[in-house]
VMD Tcl script that draws the C-alpha trace (Angstrom):
set ca {
  {-39.30 5.08 -191.55}
  {-42.26 4.30 -193.80}
  {-45.71 4.50 -192.24}
  {-48.41 1.99 -193.21}
  {-52.06 2.89 -193.11}
  {-55.26 0.89 -193.33}
  {-58.63 2.06 -194.56}
  {-61.41 2.62 -192.03}
  {-65.11 2.60 -193.03}
  {-67.72 3.89 -190.58}
  {-71.24 2.58 -190.09}
  {-72.67 5.41 -192.22}
  {-70.20 4.76 -195.10}
  {-67.62 7.44 -194.41}
  {-64.02 6.53 -195.11}
  {-60.79 7.33 -193.36}
  {-57.45 5.80 -192.49}
  {-55.50 4.73 -189.43}
  {-51.82 4.29 -188.73}
  {-51.24 0.54 -188.32}
  {-48.13 1.04 -186.22}
  {-50.08 3.19 -183.78}
  {-52.95 0.68 -183.75}
  {-50.71 -2.34 -183.13}
  {-48.90 -0.63 -180.25}
  {-52.09 0.53 -178.55}
  {-53.77 -1.51 -175.82}
  {-57.37 -2.59 -176.21}
  {-58.58 0.34 -174.09}
  {-56.26 3.01 -175.54}
  {-57.48 5.80 -177.80}
  {-56.29 5.77 -181.39}
  {-56.71 8.44 -184.05}
  {-58.67 7.93 -187.26}
  {-58.04 10.46 -190.04}
  {-61.19 10.94 -192.08}
  {-61.05 11.75 -195.82}
  {-62.28 15.31 -195.24}
  {-59.40 16.03 -192.81}
  {-61.65 15.40 -189.81}
  {-59.93 13.52 -186.98}
  {-61.71 11.29 -184.49}
  {-60.36 9.46 -181.48}
  {-61.82 6.04 -180.61}
  {-60.98 3.09 -178.38}
  {-58.77 0.71 -180.36}
  {-60.90 -2.37 -179.61}
  {-63.87 -0.67 -181.30}
  {-62.32 -1.27 -184.73}
  {-63.26 -4.60 -186.34}
  {-60.80 -6.01 -188.87}
  {-62.43 -7.25 -192.09}
  {-61.27 -10.04 -194.37}
  {-60.48 -7.54 -197.15}
  {-57.85 -5.90 -194.95}
  {-59.72 -2.73 -193.94}
  {-61.32 -1.95 -190.58}
  {-64.99 -1.38 -189.79}
  {-65.96 1.30 -187.30}
  {-69.47 0.27 -186.18}
  {-70.36 3.88 -185.31}
  {-71.97 6.50 -187.52}
  {-69.59 9.47 -187.64}
  {-71.37 12.73 -188.59}
  {-69.74 15.10 -191.04}
  {-68.56 18.55 -190.10}
  {-71.36 21.14 -190.28}
  {-69.53 23.16 -192.94}
  {-66.30 22.98 -194.82}
  {-63.73 25.74 -194.27}
  {-63.18 28.12 -197.13}
  {-60.05 27.83 -199.20}
  {-58.67 31.15 -198.02}
  {-59.15 30.21 -194.34}
  {-56.55 28.27 -192.44}
  {-57.64 24.92 -191.04}
  {-57.95 24.77 -187.30}
  {-56.04 21.65 -186.25}
  {-57.96 21.57 -182.99}
  {-61.23 20.84 -184.79}
  {-62.09 17.24 -184.03}
  {-65.09 15.17 -183.10}
  {-65.07 13.21 -179.85}
  {-67.32 10.15 -179.91}
  {-68.22 8.71 -176.49}
  {-67.95 4.94 -176.30}
  {-70.27 3.33 -173.80}
  {-69.61 -0.16 -172.47}
  {-72.01 -2.35 -170.53}
  {-70.74 -4.51 -167.72}
  {-72.44 -7.55 -166.27}
  {-73.09 -7.54 -162.53}
  {-73.59 -11.02 -161.09}
  {-75.37 -11.50 -157.78}
  {-76.69 -14.56 -156.01}
  {-79.67 -15.12 -153.74}
  {-81.17 -18.16 -152.10}
  {-84.47 -19.47 -153.43}
  {-86.50 -22.42 -152.22}
  {-86.33 -25.15 -154.84}
  {-88.41 -27.71 -152.98}
  {-88.63 -29.75 -149.81}
  {-87.58 -33.27 -148.90}
  {-89.42 -35.44 -146.38}
  {-87.73 -38.56 -145.04}
  {-89.73 -41.27 -143.29}
  {-88.82 -44.75 -142.12}
  {-90.78 -47.98 -142.41}
  {-89.99 -51.40 -140.96}
  {-89.66 -54.21 -143.47}
  {-89.82 -57.81 -142.24}
  {-88.14 -60.74 -143.93}
  {-87.64 -64.35 -142.96}
  {-84.22 -65.93 -143.15}
  {-82.95 -69.40 -142.32}
  {-80.17 -69.32 -139.73}
  {-77.82 -72.28 -139.39}
  {-77.01 -73.07 -135.77}
  {-75.79 -75.96 -133.63}
  {-77.95 -77.27 -130.75}
  {-76.76 -79.65 -128.03}
  {-78.65 -82.09 -125.79}
  {-77.73 -84.90 -123.45}
  {-78.46 -88.59 -123.93}
  {-78.21 -91.25 -121.23}
  {-76.87 -94.72 -122.01}
  {-77.51 -97.48 -119.46}
  {-75.34 -100.61 -119.55}
  {-76.36 -103.53 -117.37}
  {-73.30 -105.36 -116.05}
  {-74.14 -108.75 -114.44}
  {-72.25 -109.38 -111.18}
  {-73.89 -112.19 -109.15}
  {-71.63 -111.81 -106.12}
  {-72.57 -111.88 -102.45}
  {-71.42 -108.82 -100.53}
  {-71.26 -108.18 -96.84}
  {-72.34 -104.55 -97.12}
  {-73.93 -102.46 -99.88}
  {-71.84 -100.31 -102.21}
  {-72.41 -96.60 -102.51}
  {-73.36 -94.91 -105.73}
  {-70.16 -93.57 -107.23}
  {-69.05 -91.63 -110.29}
  {-66.04 -92.43 -112.41}
  {-65.33 -89.74 -115.01}
  {-68.51 -89.20 -116.99}
  {-70.03 -92.46 -115.74}
  {-72.30 -92.94 -112.71}
  {-72.24 -96.46 -111.25}
  {-75.42 -97.49 -109.38}
  {-75.38 -100.89 -107.64}
  {-78.60 -102.96 -107.74}
  {-79.17 -105.49 -104.97}
  {-81.57 -108.36 -104.44}
  {-82.22 -110.82 -101.68}
  {-82.08 -114.48 -102.50}
  {-83.39 -117.37 -100.42}
  {-80.60 -119.50 -99.07}
  {-80.00 -121.29 -95.82}
  {-79.15 -117.86 -94.64}
  {-79.79 -114.52 -96.04}
  {-76.87 -112.94 -97.80}
  {-76.61 -109.78 -99.77}
  {-75.57 -110.54 -103.31}
  {-74.60 -107.95 -105.82}
  {-76.59 -108.97 -108.83}
  {-75.55 -106.28 -111.31}
  {-74.29 -102.76 -111.67}
  {-75.83 -100.10 -113.84}
  {-73.20 -98.09 -115.64}
  {-74.76 -94.82 -116.75}
  {-72.82 -92.73 -119.22}
  {-73.73 -89.17 -120.17}
  {-72.50 -87.77 -123.46}
  {-73.27 -84.64 -125.43}
  {-74.72 -85.15 -128.87}
  {-74.63 -82.30 -131.39}
  {-76.89 -82.15 -134.43}
  {-77.34 -79.62 -137.19}
  {-80.71 -77.90 -137.31}
  {-82.16 -74.99 -139.33}
  {-84.43 -72.57 -137.52}
  {-86.42 -69.73 -139.20}
  {-85.55 -66.32 -137.71}
  {-87.56 -63.14 -138.32}
  {-85.31 -60.13 -138.95}
  {-86.32 -56.50 -139.27}
  {-84.63 -53.71 -141.22}
  {-85.41 -50.02 -141.64}
  {-85.85 -48.51 -145.08}
  {-85.74 -44.72 -145.69}
  {-88.38 -43.31 -148.06}
  {-87.55 -39.89 -149.60}
  {-90.43 -37.80 -150.95}
  {-89.90 -34.46 -152.70}
  {-92.45 -31.79 -151.78}
  {-93.43 -28.72 -153.77}
  {-92.28 -25.29 -152.49}
  {-94.62 -23.82 -149.91}
  {-96.26 -27.13 -149.03}
  {-96.75 -27.62 -145.26}
  {-95.97 -30.81 -143.38}
  {-99.64 -31.28 -142.48}
  {-100.71 -31.30 -146.16}
  {-98.10 -33.85 -147.19}
  {-98.05 -36.29 -144.25}
  {-98.63 -39.83 -145.45}
  {-99.44 -42.51 -142.85}
  {-96.92 -45.29 -142.70}
  {-98.41 -48.77 -142.15}
  {-96.21 -51.30 -140.40}
  {-96.35 -54.76 -141.86}
  {-96.12 -57.58 -139.39}
}
mol new
graphics top color blue
foreach p $ca { graphics top sphere $p radius 0.5 }
foreach p [lrange $ca 0 end-1] q [lrange $ca 1 end] { graphics top cylinder $p $q radius 0.2 }
display resetview
């Protein structure tokens, strides 16, 4: 199986390489190994590497060089490596209540005049005089027939003898007459006034007298 490597350049210009298969299989928080050009190995979090458009990766950390190179006749110690701590900041979100202002609600009475359409009823009396001219032996009583009241009217006439003659009857009819009439009516309505107050302002400092119109 052929391994593929990509070049890694540190913030201070040092160069190295990384196994792409190992990088692609690693999670964002896993450690991956970078092999520097001088045989130095460093382990970093995989998400620290930033891919560049040219195909190589940028390690935004300055990697110091080894203090001294081993001599040619000395065996390399494979355990020599540099461990770079990676520090991550996390945001802590908290909430607290603050006073953003006050609201005062007051009510005032507004008056307006409207025309109300209504129906009024009253009674009218119609009197019809009905001539009779008959002599009666005894007077008739006032009587009512339906909505009519009949009132007899008598008179004495001079004859050889006195006789009671019914001269006429008054027929009085009561009926209800309706007519349309417009009457002005004064109506009242309440209106809420909302005033925003600055924080810390007391009710005594912000009270505004409300004048009632009427």
